[in-house]
Phi, psi and omega in degrees: 000129181251100177208155183282114176279162179302322179296312182295315182295324179293314181294311183297311180300318181294313185289317181297312179295322179298320179296311182298309183286330174295320178296320178297315179299317180297324180297327178267020176062029176255156176299133177305337177307324177299317180294321181295316178296320179294325177299320177295321177297319181297319182266005181278172183285350185267001179233152182289163179097205183300136176238123180290160182297121184286342180273323183281328184305314180298327179290321175296323178295322179297319175299319177298319178297315181303312184285328174297313180292327174298318178294321177298317178296322180297327183263002179288126182232112175298324181297314180296320180294317182294333181293333180234024187298329185295334178249322187293318183290302181293325180297313181294319181297314180294317180296321176299316181297318180293314179296321178296317179297320177296318178297319178294324177296315178296319179298322176300322176294335177275358182068036176269164176285166181296326178294318178296319177296323181296311180296318179299314180294318178299321180296331181274352190269348189244132183275164179278127177297317182298311183294316182296310182295323178299315182294318180291321179294322178299332184253009180055042182254356185301320183267001179282165178302316180289328176294319179295321177296316181298317180292318177296320176302316181294322178300316179296318176300315180298316179296321178296322181287325176299315178297321179297316180295330178287317187275336186302314179299324180293331184256011184301320181299321181284313184289331181267013186297338181262005185285324179228140186297330183261013182291146179271125182275119180288150178280168185300320181297318179299318180295314180298319178299316180296318179296313181292327175295318178295315179297324177298318176297320179294316179298319179297316179297314180298318179300315179299319181293320183284327183273315184259306184300323181297334178264318187288317186296309177299321179300316181297314182293326177298318178295325179292319179301322180298334180288341180078007180266112178293323181298315180295323180294316179298318179292325177296321179294315179297317180296325177297311182299307183288320183294315180293319179299314180291321178294322178299320180288315186285320187266328185244354178072015177265169187289156172304319185300314182293319178301315181293321179299315180290327175299316178292321183294320177295318181291332181296336179277351182278156176292347181260014187296319181295319178292320179298318179295318181294315183290326183271351185303313181302318180289321177298319180296318183297313181286332174297322176299316178296327176298311180292326175297315180296325176294317178299329179297335181279345187275128176257110182303338181294346178297331178293332179269316186280336185222054185296323181290325176294318177297316181297316180297318179297315180296321179296323177297316184291310189273322184260307184300308181296319183295314180295322178297315181296317181298314179299319180295313181298317180293324180295335178272006172091010179272160185280175183295322181300312178297316180299316181293322178297314179296318182299313180292322180300326185265002184277046177196165176228162183203236194299317179294327177297318179296316181297314181294319179296317180297318178294320179298319177292317180300321181276002180063033175263305183271130177291157181298332176298321178300314178298320178298319179291322178296316178297317179297316179298321178297310181302311184290321180291325177291324176295322182282336187301315175301325178295316179297320178293324177297319177294323178294321178300317180293321178295318180296322178298319178293322178296319182293323179288321183274340182085152179218102187287348184284155181292151175287000000 
């Protein structure tokens, strides 16, 4: 029988539209990510015309999350982080705290509970890896002093979000206590027991990965390399990412995201890490596109009309609040304005981790759907504004280079 199934039509519709709109975005010097999100809006339930399957999209998005987190783990470098640890670690922690506090303040104005505000603020506190690296690579700044600080800062943010994704389900009862009037508020002991039980499972999983996975995965890939089959190697990398993620969830009760992250991190220590990253990149990119399309499907463009002040407040936290916090922190550590402005502009957007956290918050009935809509709107607008901010930074840097800057980098 030759007919379009919901799975096929959802994948084909999402990828084809993402390609078209991503190419258009790229032509206008915007991140293709904008096109992918817009493709999701087009095939979503809030716009007329074709609507992709609402049940399948989240599952495809979960695969995208697994491969995105696997990629984050593959590129995680303890060496790079340690090189800038004196500013990246405290700087990222303080900046996350400031952005979260600003988000909680805005949420208080919306009459949300503190738990809802906490999730909302955390989602606004972390920048997009995809957008940041793309901007730095276009300007050959990845290996510059400010580029290394920005990447190290991002690594700390990513690790903080991984920890948040692990602990959020365990603390859902406490954080969601204000979501419904008749909800039962768990006592502190119950929450602590749940948190420590979750951390115990995570520790057990990490121990298995460090003791067994650290030896078995490189050994397995080495045997595959000996076969000379590129196809088998690519399949082995994919099986590692998906298998470890699913095993972490099934056997230890931890998230797919954490399992995939550790699979990538363990593989990153192998001599085949660069090849694994190269071979898995096309598939990771394809499913990452489907993830962003599924996120776009959740966005209702009418939020820009129905809730303009909420959107403006969210955007100001992302673009102004986070940037000023980062600039102040960098300057406080003795770095010059050029470095401070580069870090500030780099962090003036949100992306994939924000989407994952918002989706999890809604699923756990902690974050209201309005919060997710505002986060999506803030992400779209901040990513659109980011190239403009970098263009202004380029002009500022050119003036600094002509005039000189005697302060240390």
